[in-house]
C-alpha positions in Angstrom: 43.1 112.2 -11.7 44.0 108.5 -11.6 47.2 109.2 -13.5 48.2 111.8 -10.9 47.6 109.3 -8.1 49.7 106.7 -9.9 52.6 109.1 -10.3 52.4 110.0 -6.6 52.3 106.3 -5.7 55.4 105.6 -7.8 57.3 108.6 -6.4 56.4 107.5 -2.9 57.6 103.9 -3.5 60.8 105.1 -5.0 61.5 107.5 -2.1 60.9 104.7 0.5 63.3 102.4 -1.4 66.0 105.0 -1.5 65.5 105.9 2.1 66.0 102.3 3.2 69.2 102.1 1.1 70.7 105.0 3.2 69.5 103.6 6.6 71.1 100.2 6.3 74.7 101.4 6.1 74.1 103.7 9.0 73.2 100.7 11.2 76.3 98.8 10.1 78.4 101.8 11.1 76.8 101.9 14.5 77.5 98.2 15.0 81.1 98.8 13.9 81.6 101.5 16.5 79.9 99.4 19.1 82.2 96.5 18.3 85.4 98.7 18.6 84.1 100.3 21.8 83.3 96.9 23.4 86.8 95.5 22.7 88.5 98.7 24.0 86.4 98.6 27.1 87.0 94.9 27.8 90.8 94.9 27.4 91.7 98.5 28.0 93.7 98.6 24.8 92.8 98.5 21.1 95.0 97.1 18.4 94.8 97.5 14.7 94.0 93.8 14.4 90.9 94.4 16.6 89.8 97.3 14.4 90.2 95.2 11.3 88.3 92.4 12.9 85.4 94.6 13.6 85.5 96.1 10.1 85.6 92.7 8.5 82.7 91.6 10.7 80.4 94.5 9.8 81.6 95.4 6.3 82.6 92.0 5.0 81.5 92.7 1.4 84.2 95.4 0.8 87.0 94.3 3.2 89.3 92.9 0.5 89.1 95.9 -1.8 90.0 98.4 0.9 92.8 96.3 2.4 94.5 95.9 -1.0 94.3 99.6 -1.9 95.4 100.8 1.5 98.5 98.5 1.6 99.7 99.7 -1.9 99.4 103.4 -1.3 101.7 105.0 1.2 100.0 107.3 3.8 102.5 110.1 3.4 101.3 110.8 -0.1 97.6 110.9 0.9 97.8 114.5 2.1 99.8 115.8 -0.9 103.2 116.0 0.6 
């Protein structure tokens, strides 16, 4: 019986760790949209520099990888044309 409880405890702990891994990026996405919305509401216009600034502020760990890959690939080839 104790072996069964240990297995249940381990499964519960792992599921809580996995759930927290999915929740954190969701809050970062919410903060990103709030940042973009705040800038758009203040100035009445939104530039690409503003969007990139919010992105870098919230997702700073992956900003360099996405900017280099997006600048090297043309957008017209992205949809298969």
